[in-house]
C-alpha positions in Angstrom: -103.0 -12.3 -95.9 -102.7 -9.3 -98.1 -100.4 -6.3 -97.5 -101.0 -2.7 -96.3 -98.6 -0.3 -98.1 -98.0 3.0 -96.5 -97.1 5.3 -99.5 -95.7 8.8 -99.2 -97.0 11.3 -101.7 -95.4 14.6 -102.9 -95.6 17.6 -100.6 -95.4 20.0 -103.5 -93.8 19.1 -106.8 -95.6 16.0 -108.2 -92.3 14.8 -109.7 -91.1 14.0 -106.1 -93.1 10.8 -106.1 -91.0 7.6 -106.6 -91.4 5.1 -109.4 -92.1 2.4 -106.8 -94.9 4.5 -105.3 -96.6 4.8 -108.6 -96.3 1.0 -109.2 -97.8 0.2 -105.8 -100.7 2.7 -106.3 -101.4 1.0 -109.7 -101.2 -2.5 -108.4 -103.3 -2.5 -105.1 -107.0 -3.1 -105.0 -107.8 0.0 -103.0 -106.3 3.3 -102.1 -107.2 4.7 -98.7 -107.0 8.5 -99.0 -107.2 11.3 -96.5 -109.0 13.4 -99.1 -110.1 11.6 -102.2 -110.3 14.9 -104.1 -106.7 15.8 -103.4 -105.5 12.3 -104.1 -107.6 12.1 -107.2 -105.6 14.9 -108.8 -102.4 13.0 -108.1 -103.8 9.7 -109.5 -105.1 11.5 -112.6 -101.7 13.1 -113.2 -100.0 9.6 -113.3 -102.9 7.8 -115.0 -103.7 5.7 -112.0 -107.2 4.2 -112.0 -107.2 2.4 -108.7 -110.4 3.0 -106.7 -110.3 5.2 -103.6 -112.0 5.2 -100.2 -111.8 8.0 -97.6 -109.7 7.3 -94.5 -109.1 10.3 -92.3 -109.0 11.5 -88.7 -112.8 11.7 -88.5 -113.5 8.1 -89.4 -110.3 6.1 -88.7 -111.7 4.7 -85.4 -115.0 3.8 -86.9 -113.8 1.9 -90.0 -110.4 0.6 -88.9 -111.6 -2.9 -87.9 -113.5 -3.3 -91.2 -110.5 -2.4 -93.2 -108.4 -4.9 -91.3 -111.0 -7.6 -92.3 -110.6 -6.6 -95.9 -106.8 -6.6 -95.7 -107.0 -10.3 -95.1 -107.6 -10.8 -98.8 -107.0 -7.4 -100.5 -103.9 -5.3 -100.9 -104.3 -1.7 -100.0 -102.3 1.5 -100.1 -102.6 4.2 -97.4 -101.9 7.8 -98.5 -102.3 11.2 -96.9 -102.8 14.5 -98.7 -99.1 15.1 -98.8 -96.0 13.5 -97.2 -95.9 10.2 -95.2 -99.0 8.9 -93.5 -98.6 8.8 -89.8 -96.3 11.8 -89.6 -98.8 14.4 -88.3 -101.4 12.7 -90.5 -103.7 9.8 -90.1 -102.1 6.4 -90.4 -100.8 5.2 -87.0 -104.0 3.6 -85.9 -104.5 1.5 -89.0 -100.9 0.4 -89.1 -101.2 -0.7 -85.5 -104.4 -2.6 -86.1 -102.9 -4.3 -89.1 -99.8 -5.4 -87.3 -101.8 -6.7 -84.4 -103.8 -8.8 -86.8 -100.7 -10.3 -88.4 -101.0 -8.4 -91.6 -97.8 -7.4 -93.4 -97.2 -3.6 -93.4 -94.7 -2.2 -95.9 -93.8 1.5 -95.7 -92.2 3.1 -98.7 -89.5 5.7 -98.4 -90.4 9.1 -99.8 -91.5 12.7 -99.3 -91.9 14.2 -95.9 -91.5 17.9 -95.1 -89.3 17.9 -92.0 -86.3 16.2 -93.4 -85.4 18.8 -96.1 -86.3 21.6 -93.7 -84.0 20.2 -91.0 -81.1 19.6 -93.4 -81.6 23.1 -94.9 -81.8 24.8 -91.5 -78.0 24.7 -90.9 -78.7 23.5 -87.4 -77.2 20.3 -86.0 -79.1 17.4 -87.4 -77.1 14.3 -86.3 -79.5 14.1 -83.4 -82.9 15.8 -83.3 -86.5 15.5 -82.1 -89.6 15.8 -84.1 -92.5 17.4 -82.2 -95.1 17.9 -85.0 -97.7 20.5 -84.2 -97.7 22.2 -80.8 -101.0 22.0 -78.9 -103.1 25.0 -80.0 -104.4 25.8 -76.5 -104.6 23.1 -73.8 -101.2 21.7 -72.9 -99.2 24.2 -75.0 -97.4 26.0 -72.2 -96.7 22.7 -70.5 -95.2 21.2 -73.7 -92.9 24.2 -74.2 -91.8 24.1 -70.6 -90.9 20.4 -71.0 -88.9 21.2 -74.1 -86.9 24.0 -72.4 -84.1 21.7 -71.4 -84.1 19.7 -74.7 -80.5 19.8 -76.1 -81.3 18.4 -79.6 -82.5 20.4 -82.5 -86.3 20.5 -82.4 -88.6 20.3 -85.4 -92.2 21.6 -85.5 -94.9 21.9 -88.1 -97.0 25.1 -88.0 -99.7 26.8 -89.9 -99.1 30.3 -91.3 -101.7 31.7 -88.8 -99.7 30.6 -85.7 -96.0 31.0 -86.9 -95.5 34.3 -85.1 -97.3 33.2 -81.9 -95.2 30.0 -81.8 -92.0 31.8 -82.2 -93.0 34.3 -79.5 -94.1 31.6 -77.1 -90.8 29.7 -77.6 -88.7 32.9 -77.0 -90.8 33.8 -73.9 -91.0 30.4 -72.3 -87.3 29.4 -72.9 -86.0 32.9 -72.1 -83.4 32.4 -74.8 -82.9 33.9 -78.2 -82.0 30.6 -79.9 -81.0 30.1 -83.5 -83.8 28.9 -85.7 -85.1 28.5 -89.2 -88.5 28.7 -90.8 -89.1 26.8 -94.1 -92.3 27.2 -96.1 -93.8 25.7 -99.2 -91.1 23.1 -99.5 -90.6 21.8 -103.1 -93.2 24.3 -104.3 -92.8 27.4 -106.5 -92.4 29.8 -103.6 -90.2 27.7 -101.4 -88.2 29.7 -98.9 -86.1 29.3 -95.8 -85.5 32.1 -93.3 -82.7 31.6 -90.8 -81.7 33.7 -87.7 -82.5 34.0 -84.0 -86.0 33.6 -82.7 -86.3 37.4 -82.3 -85.1 38.0 -85.8 -87.6 35.6 -87.2 -90.4 37.2 -85.1 -89.5 40.6 -86.5 -89.4 39.3 -90.1 -92.8 37.6 -90.0 -94.4 40.6 -88.2 -93.3 42.7 -91.2 -93.9 40.0 -93.8 -97.1 38.0 -93.1 -96.4 34.2 -93.2 -97.9 32.3 -96.2 -97.9 28.6 -96.8 -97.3 25.6 -94.5 -94.2 25.9 -92.3 -91.6 23.7 -90.7 -89.8 25.4 -87.8 -86.4 24.1 -86.7 -85.1 25.5 -83.4 -81.7 24.9 -81.7 -81.7 23.0 -78.5 -80.5 24.3 -75.2 -76.7 24.8 -75.1 -75.0 22.3 -72.8 -73.4 24.0 -69.9 
């Protein structure tokens, strides 16, 4: 049996990749990439010539079984466009299939956006829950209502186009002006974290249109 390596890639600054990740990407027979063009830039930067194949949310169900067959005799690395595969990115399905087939899976430590955002938020981080992206339409209200009684710090990913809406929906659904932070462009040139209450962040981003990918951290419900 060969090995499936799950390899985190930089979320911004290319120097955030680990030496081990570079070694693995050079040594495997094939790199499974969410977008071969994006990963191609990373590989070129580090002089990595390993072949790529597209593996993304639109084909993961179709090609998963075939990849497992290849993994019986060929080491592969799974990468996403940025961060750790499986964390709001494709990866879970292939990892599960590989494990079920008795193939060794090794996940390297490395870049992911929510950890620096959580630590930088100033909110309690000894215990937290990661929620990824909120549903855009169906199930959104239900999800927020379910989280109303959550006492741990909550972490969300959000696009710049829905930052204000998400903050407003949280404020309205929870009926509380909780402490929160909004981090954008982590490890990139225009990295920034805004901290305050939900209403303060709403006011800020209505006056200053959000730009870049966001991580929202929101305080949990205060224990009575």
